[in-house]
VMD Tcl script that builds the backbone (N, CA, C; Angstrom):
set m [mol new atoms 495]
animate dup $m
set s [atomselect $m all]
$s set {name element resname resid chain x y z} {
  {N N UNK 1 A 89.314 100.446 146.172}
  {CA C UNK 1 A 88.903 100.266 144.803}
  {C C UNK 1 A 87.475 100.749 144.646}
  {N N UNK 2 A 87.212 101.261 143.505}
  {CA C UNK 2 A 85.887 101.784 143.219}
  {C C UNK 2 A 85.140 100.844 142.292}
  {N N UNK 3 A 83.845 100.784 142.440}
  {CA C UNK 3 A 83.017 99.968 141.555}
  {C C UNK 3 A 82.651 100.716 140.278}
  {N N UNK 4 A 83.142 101.916 140.100}
  {CA C UNK 4 A 82.843 102.723 138.930}
  {C C UNK 4 A 83.468 102.085 137.687}
  {N N UNK 5 A 82.604 101.531 136.810}
  {CA C UNK 5 A 83.097 100.830 135.630}
  {C C UNK 5 A 83.338 101.761 134.450}
  {N N UNK 6 A 83.255 103.057 134.670}
  {CA C UNK 6 A 83.438 103.987 133.561}
  {C C UNK 6 A 84.902 104.316 133.312}
  {N N UNK 7 A 85.769 103.997 134.214}
  {CA C UNK 7 A 87.163 104.391 134.105}
  {C C UNK 7 A 88.049 103.210 133.728}
  {N N UNK 8 A 88.278 103.018 132.454}
  {CA C UNK 8 A 89.319 102.123 131.978}
  {C C UNK 8 A 89.290 100.716 132.554}
  {N N UNK 9 A 88.146 100.093 132.622}
  {CA C UNK 9 A 88.056 98.709 133.075}
  {C C UNK 9 A 88.143 97.783 131.869}
  {N N UNK 10 A 88.805 96.678 132.064}
  {CA C UNK 10 A 88.933 95.674 131.016}
  {C C UNK 10 A 88.050 94.489 131.363}
  {N N UNK 11 A 87.524 93.835 130.365}
  {CA C UNK 11 A 86.742 92.617 130.568}
  {C C UNK 11 A 87.706 91.439 130.616}
  {N N UNK 12 A 87.634 90.674 131.681}
  {CA C UNK 12 A 88.453 89.475 131.841}
  {C C UNK 12 A 87.494 88.295 131.762}
  {N N UNK 13 A 87.534 87.608 130.635}
  {CA C UNK 13 A 86.639 86.464 130.434}
  {C C UNK 13 A 87.361 85.209 130.863}
  {N N UNK 14 A 86.696 84.433 131.702}
  {CA C UNK 14 A 87.319 83.231 132.235}
  {C C UNK 14 A 86.241 82.219 132.600}
  {N N UNK 15 A 86.674 81.064 132.996}
  {CA C UNK 15 A 85.783 80.053 133.556}
  {C C UNK 15 A 86.024 80.131 135.054}
  {N N UNK 16 A 85.030 80.586 135.800}
  {CA C UNK 16 A 85.176 80.839 137.232}
  {C C UNK 16 A 84.288 79.877 138.006}
  {N N UNK 17 A 84.924 79.005 138.763}
  {CA C UNK 17 A 84.201 78.021 139.572}
  {C C UNK 17 A 83.187 77.243 138.747}
  {N N UNK 18 A 83.617 76.843 137.531}
  {CA C UNK 18 A 82.806 75.991 136.687}
  {C C UNK 18 A 81.826 76.704 135.776}
  {N N UNK 19 A 81.812 78.028 135.810}
  {CA C UNK 19 A 80.883 78.774 134.962}
  {C C UNK 19 A 81.620 79.861 134.192}
  {N N UNK 20 A 81.142 80.135 132.992}
  {CA C UNK 20 A 81.713 81.239 132.221}
  {C C UNK 20 A 81.428 82.543 132.955}
  {N N UNK 21 A 82.426 83.398 133.022}
  {CA C UNK 21 A 82.273 84.657 133.756}
  {C C UNK 21 A 83.060 85.755 133.062}
  {N N UNK 22 A 82.626 86.970 133.296}
  {CA C UNK 22 A 83.365 88.144 132.863}
  {C C UNK 22 A 83.599 89.013 134.085}
  {N N UNK 23 A 84.857 89.196 134.417}
  {CA C UNK 23 A 85.239 90.064 135.522}
  {C C UNK 23 A 85.653 91.407 134.930}
  {N N UNK 24 A 85.485 92.459 135.690}
  {CA C UNK 24 A 85.876 93.791 135.226}
  {C C UNK 24 A 86.993 94.302 136.121}
  {N N UNK 25 A 88.111 94.646 135.499}
  {CA C UNK 25 A 89.286 95.057 136.273}
  {C C UNK 25 A 90.024 96.165 135.559}
  {N N UNK 26 A 90.612 97.013 136.329}
  {CA C UNK 26 A 91.549 97.980 135.761}
  {C C UNK 26 A 92.831 97.223 135.417}
  {N N UNK 27 A 93.623 97.739 134.496}
  {CA C UNK 27 A 94.817 97.011 134.052}
  {C C UNK 27 A 95.783 96.644 135.172}
  {N N UNK 28 A 95.849 97.430 136.225}
  {CA C UNK 28 A 96.817 97.180 137.294}
  {C C UNK 28 A 96.238 96.372 138.461}
  {N N UNK 29 A 94.974 95.999 138.409}
  {CA C UNK 29 A 94.370 95.251 139.517}
  {C C UNK 29 A 94.867 93.817 139.538}
  {N N UNK 30 A 95.089 93.328 140.739}
  {CA C UNK 30 A 95.468 91.928 140.888}
  {C C UNK 30 A 94.220 91.052 140.786}
  {N N UNK 31 A 94.458 89.789 140.570}
  {CA C UNK 31 A 93.360 88.830 140.511}
  {C C UNK 31 A 92.626 88.782 141.849}
  {N N UNK 32 A 93.372 88.815 142.954}
  {CA C UNK 32 A 92.746 88.792 144.286}
  {C C UNK 32 A 91.824 89.994 144.475}
  {N N UNK 33 A 92.304 91.183 144.146}
  {CA C UNK 33 A 91.486 92.389 144.294}
  {C C UNK 33 A 90.250 92.329 143.404}
  {N N UNK 34 A 90.419 91.841 142.191}
  {CA C UNK 34 A 89.305 91.768 141.243}
  {C C UNK 34 A 88.237 90.796 141.725}
  {N N UNK 35 A 88.661 89.635 142.217}
  {CA C UNK 35 A 87.695 88.663 142.733}
  {C C UNK 35 A 86.958 89.215 143.943}
  {N N UNK 36 A 87.680 89.858 144.830}
  {CA C UNK 36 A 87.040 90.434 146.017}
  {C C UNK 36 A 86.067 91.540 145.616}
  {N N UNK 37 A 86.437 92.346 144.640}
  {CA C UNK 37 A 85.555 93.396 144.142}
  {C C UNK 37 A 84.283 92.793 143.544}
  {N N UNK 38 A 84.402 91.591 142.963}
  {CA C UNK 38 A 83.262 90.896 142.362}
  {C C UNK 38 A 82.421 90.156 143.411}
  {N N UNK 39 A 82.809 90.238 144.683}
  {CA C UNK 39 A 82.034 89.622 145.747}
  {C C UNK 39 A 82.534 88.276 146.229}
  {N N UNK 40 A 83.627 87.783 145.649}
  {CA C UNK 40 A 84.206 86.508 146.080}
  {C C UNK 40 A 85.272 86.795 147.135}
  {N N UNK 41 A 84.826 87.002 148.352}
  {CA C UNK 41 A 85.723 87.457 149.417}
  {C C UNK 41 A 86.400 86.320 150.178}
  {N N UNK 42 A 86.211 85.090 149.723}
  {CA C UNK 42 A 86.903 83.970 150.358}
  {C C UNK 42 A 88.391 83.973 150.069}
  {N N UNK 43 A 88.796 84.628 149.000}
  {CA C UNK 43 A 90.216 84.792 148.694}
  {C C UNK 43 A 90.726 85.924 149.574}
  {N N UNK 44 A 91.548 85.569 150.551}
  {CA C UNK 44 A 92.013 86.561 151.523}
  {C C UNK 44 A 93.309 87.215 151.068}
  {N N UNK 45 A 93.495 88.444 151.491}
  {CA C UNK 45 A 94.729 89.168 151.234}
  {C C UNK 45 A 95.503 89.286 152.535}
  {N N UNK 46 A 96.713 88.770 152.528}
  {CA C UNK 46 A 97.564 88.847 153.708}
  {C C UNK 46 A 98.708 89.802 153.454}
  {N N UNK 47 A 99.784 89.264 152.930}
  {CA C UNK 47 A 100.997 90.061 152.736}
  {C C UNK 47 A 100.964 90.904 151.468}
  {N N UNK 48 A 100.207 90.492 150.492}
  {CA C UNK 48 A 100.133 91.135 149.179}
  {C C UNK 48 A 101.485 91.196 148.465}
  {N N UNK 49 A 102.352 90.238 148.789}
  {CA C UNK 49 A 103.665 90.116 148.148}
  {C C UNK 49 A 103.934 88.696 147.677}
  {N N UNK 50 A 102.926 87.821 147.736}
  {CA C UNK 50 A 103.106 86.443 147.289}
  {C C UNK 50 A 103.841 85.557 148.268}
  {N N UNK 51 A 103.917 85.960 149.522}
  {CA C UNK 51 A 104.696 85.213 150.510}
  {C C UNK 51 A 103.831 84.319 151.390}
  {N N UNK 52 A 102.692 84.816 151.870}
  {CA C UNK 52 A 101.946 84.092 152.915}
  {C C UNK 52 A 101.021 83.009 152.392}
  {N N UNK 53 A 100.495 83.145 151.189}
  {CA C UNK 53 A 99.636 82.117 150.616}
  {C C UNK 53 A 98.163 82.239 150.956}
  {N N UNK 54 A 97.755 83.251 151.707}
  {CA C UNK 54 A 96.342 83.401 152.068}
  {C C UNK 54 A 95.457 83.572 150.833}
  {N N UNK 55 A 96.022 84.066 149.747}
  {CA C UNK 55 A 95.259 84.357 148.529}
  {C C UNK 55 A 95.338 83.238 147.497}
  {N N UNK 56 A 95.827 82.072 147.882}
  {CA C UNK 56 A 96.011 80.974 146.926}
  {C C UNK 56 A 94.682 80.536 146.335}
  {N N UNK 57 A 94.682 80.379 145.026}
  {CA C UNK 57 A 93.550 79.799 144.306}
  {C C UNK 57 A 94.123 78.964 143.174}
  {N N UNK 58 A 93.258 78.298 142.432}
  {CA C UNK 58 A 93.732 77.456 141.338}
  {C C UNK 58 A 93.494 78.157 140.006}
  {N N UNK 59 A 94.546 78.281 139.229}
  {CA C UNK 59 A 94.512 78.849 137.889}
  {C C UNK 59 A 94.900 77.725 136.946}
  {N N UNK 60 A 93.937 77.254 136.156}
  {CA C UNK 60 A 94.144 76.088 135.297}
  {C C UNK 60 A 94.662 74.891 136.109}
  {N N UNK 61 A 94.138 74.753 137.325}
  {CA C UNK 61 A 94.482 73.625 138.178}
  {C C UNK 61 A 95.749 73.785 138.988}
  {N N UNK 62 A 96.477 74.854 138.770}
  {CA C UNK 62 A 97.735 75.087 139.494}
  {C C UNK 62 A 97.526 76.108 140.603}
  {N N UNK 63 A 98.011 75.829 141.806}
  {CA C UNK 63 A 97.916 76.839 142.862}
  {C C UNK 63 A 98.757 78.069 142.514}
  {N N UNK 64 A 98.147 79.240 142.644}
  {CA C UNK 64 A 98.859 80.502 142.406}
  {C C UNK 64 A 98.521 81.486 143.508}
  {N N UNK 65 A 99.417 82.422 143.715}
  {CA C UNK 65 A 99.207 83.514 144.667}
  {C C UNK 65 A 98.501 84.627 143.908}
  {N N UNK 66 A 97.216 84.771 144.129}
  {CA C UNK 66 A 96.423 85.712 143.329}
  {C C UNK 66 A 96.735 87.170 143.635}
  {N N UNK 67 A 97.519 87.426 144.669}
  {CA C UNK 67 A 97.899 88.814 144.967}
  {C C UNK 67 A 99.034 89.293 144.072}
  {N N UNK 68 A 99.687 88.380 143.356}
  {CA C UNK 68 A 100.771 88.785 142.465}
  {C C UNK 68 A 100.493 88.405 141.009}
  {N N UNK 69 A 99.255 87.999 140.743}
  {CA C UNK 69 A 98.821 87.726 139.373}
  {C C UNK 69 A 97.883 88.860 138.975}
  {N N UNK 70 A 98.151 89.492 137.857}
  {CA C UNK 70 A 97.237 90.523 137.384}
  {C C UNK 70 A 95.960 89.869 136.882}
  {N N UNK 71 A 94.841 90.514 137.105}
  {CA C UNK 71 A 93.550 89.970 136.673}
  {C C UNK 71 A 93.555 89.684 135.173}
  {N N UNK 72 A 94.153 90.564 134.392}
  {CA C UNK 72 A 94.162 90.376 132.941}
  {C C UNK 72 A 94.897 89.104 132.526}
  {N N UNK 73 A 95.776 88.595 133.369}
  {CA C UNK 73 A 96.479 87.354 133.065}
  {C C UNK 73 A 95.553 86.145 133.157}
  {N N UNK 74 A 94.396 86.291 133.774}
  {CA C UNK 74 A 93.436 85.196 133.901}
  {C C UNK 74 A 92.496 85.115 132.709}
  {N N UNK 75 A 92.578 86.076 131.799}
  {CA C UNK 75 A 91.689 86.086 130.642}
  {C C UNK 75 A 91.860 84.793 129.846}
  {N N UNK 76 A 90.745 84.093 129.620}
  {CA C UNK 76 A 90.782 82.848 128.861}
  {C C UNK 76 A 91.170 81.626 129.660}
  {N N UNK 77 A 91.311 81.769 130.964}
  {CA C UNK 77 A 91.747 80.658 131.798}
  {C C UNK 77 A 90.650 80.212 132.758}
  {N N UNK 78 A 90.922 79.093 133.426}
  {CA C UNK 78 A 89.984 78.548 134.399}
  {C C UNK 78 A 90.463 78.897 135.806}
  {N N UNK 79 A 89.542 79.450 136.596}
  {CA C UNK 79 A 89.834 79.813 137.982}
  {C C UNK 79 A 88.947 79.014 138.917}
  {N N UNK 80 A 89.524 78.601 140.026}
  {CA C UNK 80 A 88.758 77.944 141.082}
  {C C UNK 80 A 89.119 78.598 142.395}
  {N N UNK 81 A 88.103 79.091 143.072}
  {CA C UNK 81 A 88.308 79.722 144.375}
  {C C UNK 81 A 87.658 78.864 145.443}
  {N N UNK 82 A 87.844 79.248 146.675}
  {CA C UNK 82 A 87.257 78.514 147.795}
  {C C UNK 82 A 85.739 78.420 147.643}
  {N N UNK 83 A 85.120 79.436 147.044}
  {CA C UNK 83 A 83.671 79.427 146.858}
  {C C UNK 83 A 83.222 78.346 145.882}
  {N N UNK 84 A 84.136 77.848 145.051}
  {CA C UNK 84 A 83.781 76.858 144.041}
  {C C UNK 84 A 84.077 75.425 144.416}
  {N N UNK 85 A 84.411 75.157 145.663}
  {CA C UNK 85 A 84.765 73.784 146.040}
  {C C UNK 85 A 83.569 72.921 146.414}
  {N N UNK 86 A 82.634 73.439 147.163}
  {CA C UNK 86 A 81.474 72.644 147.577}
  {C C UNK 86 A 80.627 72.331 146.344}
  {N N UNK 87 A 79.903 71.217 146.401}
  {CA C UNK 87 A 79.005 70.839 145.305}
  {C C UNK 87 A 77.949 71.926 145.131}
  {N N UNK 88 A 77.816 72.478 143.930}
  {CA C UNK 88 A 76.897 73.606 143.750}
  {C C UNK 88 A 75.432 73.265 144.037}
  {N N UNK 89 A 74.993 72.074 143.697}
  {CA C UNK 89 A 73.582 71.729 143.878}
  {C C UNK 89 A 73.241 71.286 145.296}
  {N N UNK 90 A 74.189 70.601 145.941}
  {CA C UNK 90 A 73.902 70.021 147.258}
  {C C UNK 90 A 74.569 70.754 148.411}
  {N N UNK 91 A 75.622 71.504 148.106}
  {CA C UNK 91 A 76.363 72.172 149.172}
  {C C UNK 91 A 77.286 71.232 149.928}
  {N N UNK 92 A 77.409 69.998 149.454}
  {CA C UNK 92 A 78.311 69.038 150.106}
  {C C UNK 92 A 79.739 69.547 149.959}
  {N N UNK 93 A 80.448 69.590 151.077}
  {CA C UNK 93 A 81.804 70.118 151.078}
  {C C UNK 93 A 82.771 69.201 150.344}
  {N N UNK 94 A 83.811 69.794 149.812}
  {CA C UNK 94 A 84.922 69.060 149.204}
  {C C UNK 94 A 85.590 68.249 150.312}
  {N N UNK 95 A 86.168 67.086 150.007}
  {CA C UNK 95 A 86.832 66.279 151.041}
  {C C UNK 95 A 87.890 67.053 151.838}
  {N N UNK 96 A 88.588 67.985 151.202}
  {CA C UNK 96 A 89.592 68.776 151.935}
  {C C UNK 96 A 88.893 69.684 152.943}
  {N N UNK 97 A 87.794 70.297 152.555}
  {CA C UNK 97 A 87.044 71.140 153.487}
  {C C UNK 97 A 86.516 70.316 154.662}
  {N N UNK 98 A 85.972 69.146 154.367}
  {CA C UNK 98 A 85.480 68.249 155.420}
  {C C UNK 98 A 86.602 67.885 156.394}
  {N N UNK 99 A 87.747 67.533 155.830}
  {CA C UNK 99 A 88.876 67.119 156.662}
  {C C UNK 99 A 89.380 68.269 157.532}
  {N N UNK 100 A 89.393 69.483 157.001}
  {CA C UNK 100 A 89.821 70.631 157.802}
  {C C UNK 100 A 88.894 70.797 159.000}
  {N N UNK 101 A 87.612 70.597 158.785}
  {CA C UNK 101 A 86.648 70.707 159.884}
  {C C UNK 101 A 86.848 69.581 160.892}
  {N N UNK 102 A 86.945 68.364 160.410}
  {CA C UNK 102 A 87.077 67.196 161.285}
  {C C UNK 102 A 88.363 67.213 162.103}
  {N N UNK 103 A 89.434 67.736 161.543}
  {CA C UNK 103 A 90.740 67.729 162.211}
  {C C UNK 103 A 91.059 69.053 162.893}
  {N N UNK 104 A 90.082 69.936 162.967}
  {CA C UNK 104 A 90.270 71.246 163.606}
  {C C UNK 104 A 91.509 71.947 163.047}
  {N N UNK 105 A 91.589 71.950 161.710}
  {CA C UNK 105 A 92.763 72.495 161.028}
  {C C UNK 105 A 92.628 73.980 160.743}
  {N N UNK 106 A 91.901 74.664 161.586}
  {CA C UNK 106 A 91.797 76.102 161.455}
  {C C UNK 106 A 91.659 76.683 162.845}
  {N N UNK 107 A 92.234 77.823 163.003}
  {CA C UNK 107 A 92.077 78.514 164.282}
  {C C UNK 107 A 91.398 79.844 164.009}
  {N N UNK 108 A 92.151 80.846 163.641}
  {CA C UNK 108 A 91.494 82.119 163.335}
  {C C UNK 108 A 90.795 82.050 161.986}
  {N N UNK 109 A 91.235 81.151 161.097}
  {CA C UNK 109 A 90.596 80.951 159.809}
  {C C UNK 109 A 91.119 81.825 158.689}
  {N N UNK 110 A 91.986 82.757 158.987}
  {CA C UNK 110 A 92.440 83.675 157.940}
  {C C UNK 110 A 93.217 82.954 156.839}
  {N N UNK 111 A 94.076 82.030 157.206}
  {CA C UNK 111 A 94.893 81.331 156.218}
  {C C UNK 111 A 94.160 80.150 155.583}
  {N N UNK 112 A 93.021 79.771 156.149}
  {CA C UNK 112 A 92.337 78.541 155.755}
  {C C UNK 112 A 92.008 78.460 154.268}
  {N N UNK 113 A 91.396 79.470 153.652}
  {CA C UNK 113 A 91.099 79.322 152.221}
  {C C UNK 113 A 92.347 79.058 151.377}
  {N N UNK 114 A 93.430 79.721 151.691}
  {CA C UNK 114 A 94.665 79.507 150.946}
  {C C UNK 114 A 95.217 78.112 151.134}
  {N N UNK 115 A 95.190 77.619 152.368}
  {CA C UNK 115 A 95.659 76.254 152.624}
  {C C UNK 115 A 94.748 75.231 151.953}
  {N N UNK 116 A 93.447 75.437 152.014}
  {CA C UNK 116 A 92.510 74.499 151.394}
  {C C UNK 116 A 92.751 74.443 149.889}
  {N N UNK 117 A 92.880 75.598 149.254}
  {CA C UNK 117 A 93.085 75.621 147.807}
  {C C UNK 117 A 94.442 75.026 147.424}
  {N N UNK 118 A 95.464 75.294 148.217}
  {CA C UNK 118 A 96.768 74.687 147.970}
  {C C UNK 118 A 96.656 73.172 148.088}
  {N N UNK 119 A 95.992 72.684 149.128}
  {CA C UNK 119 A 95.836 71.243 149.337}
  {C C UNK 119 A 95.059 70.595 148.193}
  {N N UNK 120 A 93.985 71.229 147.758}
  {CA C UNK 120 A 93.210 70.695 146.630}
  {C C UNK 120 A 94.098 70.600 145.393}
  {N N UNK 121 A 94.858 71.636 145.133}
  {CA C UNK 121 A 95.764 71.619 143.990}
  {C C UNK 121 A 96.794 70.501 144.085}
  {N N UNK 122 A 97.352 70.310 145.270}
  {CA C UNK 122 A 98.336 69.243 145.474}
  {C C UNK 122 A 97.698 67.887 145.226}
  {N N UNK 123 A 96.561 67.638 145.878}
  {CA C UNK 123 A 95.943 66.310 145.818}
  {C C UNK 123 A 95.367 65.991 144.444}
  {N N UNK 124 A 94.954 66.997 143.706}
  {CA C UNK 124 A 94.459 66.738 142.353}
  {C C UNK 124 A 95.598 66.480 141.378}
  {N N UNK 125 A 96.731 67.130 141.588}
  {CA C UNK 125 A 97.879 66.940 140.695}
  {C C UNK 125 A 98.723 65.737 141.086}
  {N N UNK 126 A 98.826 65.494 142.394}
  {CA C UNK 126 A 99.673 64.410 142.889}
  {C C UNK 126 A 98.902 63.583 143.914}
  {N N UNK 127 A 97.921 62.805 143.467}
  {CA C UNK 127 A 97.056 62.088 144.415}
  {C C UNK 127 A 97.784 61.081 145.311}
  {N N UNK 128 A 98.940 60.620 144.891}
  {CA C UNK 128 A 99.678 59.643 145.702}
  {C C UNK 128 A 100.945 60.247 146.314}
  {N N UNK 129 A 100.981 61.563 146.439}
  {CA C UNK 129 A 102.162 62.208 147.029}
  {C C UNK 129 A 102.423 61.661 148.427}
  {N N UNK 130 A 103.679 61.540 148.760}
  {CA C UNK 130 A 104.057 61.046 150.088}
  {C C UNK 130 A 103.749 62.109 151.141}
  {N N UNK 131 A 103.606 61.693 152.403}
  {CA C UNK 131 A 103.409 62.685 153.467}
  {C C UNK 131 A 104.522 63.729 153.498}
  {N N UNK 132 A 105.749 63.318 153.212}
  {CA C UNK 132 A 106.867 64.261 153.196}
  {C C UNK 132 A 106.709 65.277 152.075}
  {N N UNK 133 A 106.262 64.811 150.917}
  {CA C UNK 133 A 106.052 65.712 149.778}
  {C C UNK 133 A 104.927 66.700 150.091}
  {N N UNK 134 A 103.844 66.199 150.669}
  {CA C UNK 134 A 102.724 67.075 151.029}
  {C C UNK 134 A 103.174 68.103 152.053}
  {N N UNK 135 A 103.914 67.671 153.063}
  {CA C UNK 135 A 104.426 68.597 154.083}
  {C C UNK 135 A 105.283 69.674 153.440}
  {N N UNK 136 A 106.149 69.253 152.515}
  {CA C UNK 136 A 107.023 70.208 151.836}
  {C C UNK 136 A 106.207 71.222 151.032}
  {N N UNK 137 A 105.214 70.766 150.286}
  {CA C UNK 137 A 104.395 71.673 149.474}
  {C C UNK 137 A 103.551 72.600 150.345}
  {N N UNK 138 A 103.012 72.085 151.444}
  {CA C UNK 138 A 102.211 72.919 152.348}
  {C C UNK 138 A 103.047 73.988 153.040}
  {N N UNK 139 A 104.347 73.755 153.142}
  {CA C UNK 139 A 105.210 74.725 153.820}
  {C C UNK 139 A 105.293 76.049 153.059}
  {N N UNK 140 A 104.748 76.096 151.863}
  {CA C UNK 140 A 104.736 77.335 151.083}
  {C C UNK 140 A 103.784 78.371 151.671}
  {N N UNK 141 A 102.797 77.919 152.462}
  {CA C UNK 141 A 101.827 78.842 153.053}
  {C C UNK 141 A 102.125 79.040 154.533}
  {N N UNK 142 A 101.699 80.181 155.049}
  {CA C UNK 142 A 101.948 80.514 156.444}
  {C C UNK 142 A 100.660 80.514 157.258}
  {N N UNK 143 A 100.769 79.983 158.483}
  {CA C UNK 143 A 99.674 80.043 159.452}
  {C C UNK 143 A 100.227 80.758 160.673}
  {N N UNK 144 A 99.642 81.871 161.017}
  {CA C UNK 144 A 100.147 82.644 162.154}
  {C C UNK 144 A 99.726 82.042 163.485}
  {N N UNK 145 A 98.753 81.138 163.449}
  {CA C UNK 145 A 98.279 80.500 164.691}
  {C C UNK 145 A 99.015 79.193 164.971}
  {N N UNK 146 A 99.968 78.847 164.158}
  {CA C UNK 146 A 100.767 77.620 164.267}
  {C C UNK 146 A 99.912 76.367 164.244}
  {N N UNK 147 A 98.962 76.306 163.324}
  {CA C UNK 147 A 98.100 75.138 163.194}
  {C C UNK 147 A 98.605 74.127 162.187}
  {N N UNK 148 A 99.913 74.027 162.027}
  {CA C UNK 148 A 100.466 73.185 160.971}
  {C C UNK 148 A 100.191 71.701 161.165}
  {N N UNK 149 A 100.259 71.186 162.370}
  {CA C UNK 149 A 100.030 69.747 162.577}
  {C C UNK 149 A 98.618 69.342 162.196}
  {N N UNK 150 A 97.580 70.062 162.657}
  {CA C UNK 150 A 96.238 69.672 162.220}
  {C C UNK 150 A 96.005 69.904 160.729}
  {N N UNK 151 A 96.661 70.897 160.147}
  {CA C UNK 151 A 96.523 71.129 158.704}
  {C C UNK 151 A 97.090 69.934 157.945}
  {N N UNK 152 A 98.268 69.487 158.313}
  {CA C UNK 152 A 98.867 68.324 157.664}
  {C C UNK 152 A 98.002 67.086 157.879}
  {N N UNK 153 A 97.518 66.876 159.092}
  {CA C UNK 153 A 96.648 65.724 159.367}
  {C C UNK 153 A 95.385 65.775 158.508}
  {N N UNK 154 A 94.818 66.952 158.342}
  {CA C UNK 154 A 93.616 67.103 157.532}
  {C C UNK 154 A 93.890 66.770 156.066}
  {N N UNK 155 A 94.992 67.257 155.543}
  {CA C UNK 155 A 95.307 67.013 154.132}
  {C C UNK 155 A 95.587 65.531 153.902}
  {N N UNK 156 A 96.295 64.895 154.818}
  {CA C UNK 156 A 96.557 63.457 154.676}
  {C C UNK 156 A 95.259 62.654 154.766}
  {N N UNK 157 A 94.354 63.072 155.634}
  {CA C UNK 157 A 93.044 62.429 155.745}
  {C C UNK 157 A 92.239 62.606 154.451}
  {N N UNK 158 A 92.245 63.811 153.914}
  {CA C UNK 158 A 91.544 64.073 152.659}
  {C C UNK 158 A 92.150 63.252 151.528}
  {N N UNK 159 A 93.460 63.105 151.543}
  {CA C UNK 159 A 94.121 62.304 150.516}
  {C C UNK 159 A 93.612 60.857 150.574}
  {N N UNK 160 A 93.525 60.300 151.775}
  {CA C UNK 160 A 93.008 58.936 151.921}
  {C C UNK 160 A 91.575 58.839 151.401}
  {N N UNK 161 A 90.752 59.809 151.753}
  {CA C UNK 161 A 89.346 59.847 151.319}
  {C C UNK 161 A 89.255 59.949 149.797}
  {N N UNK 162 A 90.038 60.818 149.218}
  {CA C UNK 162 A 89.957 61.047 147.777}
  {C C UNK 162 A 90.486 59.861 146.965}
  {N N UNK 163 A 91.506 59.174 147.466}
  {CA C UNK 163 A 92.034 58.033 146.727}
  {C C UNK 163 A 91.182 56.789 146.929}
  {N N UNK 164 A 90.368 56.757 147.983}
  {CA C UNK 164 A 89.469 55.622 148.224}
  {C C UNK 164 A 88.245 55.671 147.317}
  {N N UNK 165 A 87.967 56.816 146.745}
  {CA C UNK 165 A 86.774 56.983 145.886}
  {C C UNK 165 A 86.927 56.290 144.569}
}
mol reanalyze $m
mol bondsrecalc $m
mol representation Tube
mol addrep $m
């Protein structure tokens, strides 16, 4: 992708990680590509077919695969990426991020942003979800390092932390 804004770029106005933003994208660019072009490289691209979940972010609070969402579809919506989880003023990590660290729920780290964003979406929408429900929802994302047990342990730990608040 080129940073040349002279060729048919559209303005995508959205609320990005709590702030009003305007992204510039060609009509065929995906949300993942557009965010990465804008410098938000925490959204990873894996399969680019909506299968692996590495590109998961929150669109109006719902986890979505940003590799299969066109950037223009985000116009007027709220986006949350991995970069927007920590407290902006203090840098204090989100409980899910803390739990991933504490439970060693990452190995190579490639799938981590997608799993973290999926977990945040689950826990914010269904704070009292059962462990079975959480396991089922997490199964939508893939980890090539087979770190599923620590990922599940981390999400369950974060759930306890978040509901205790």
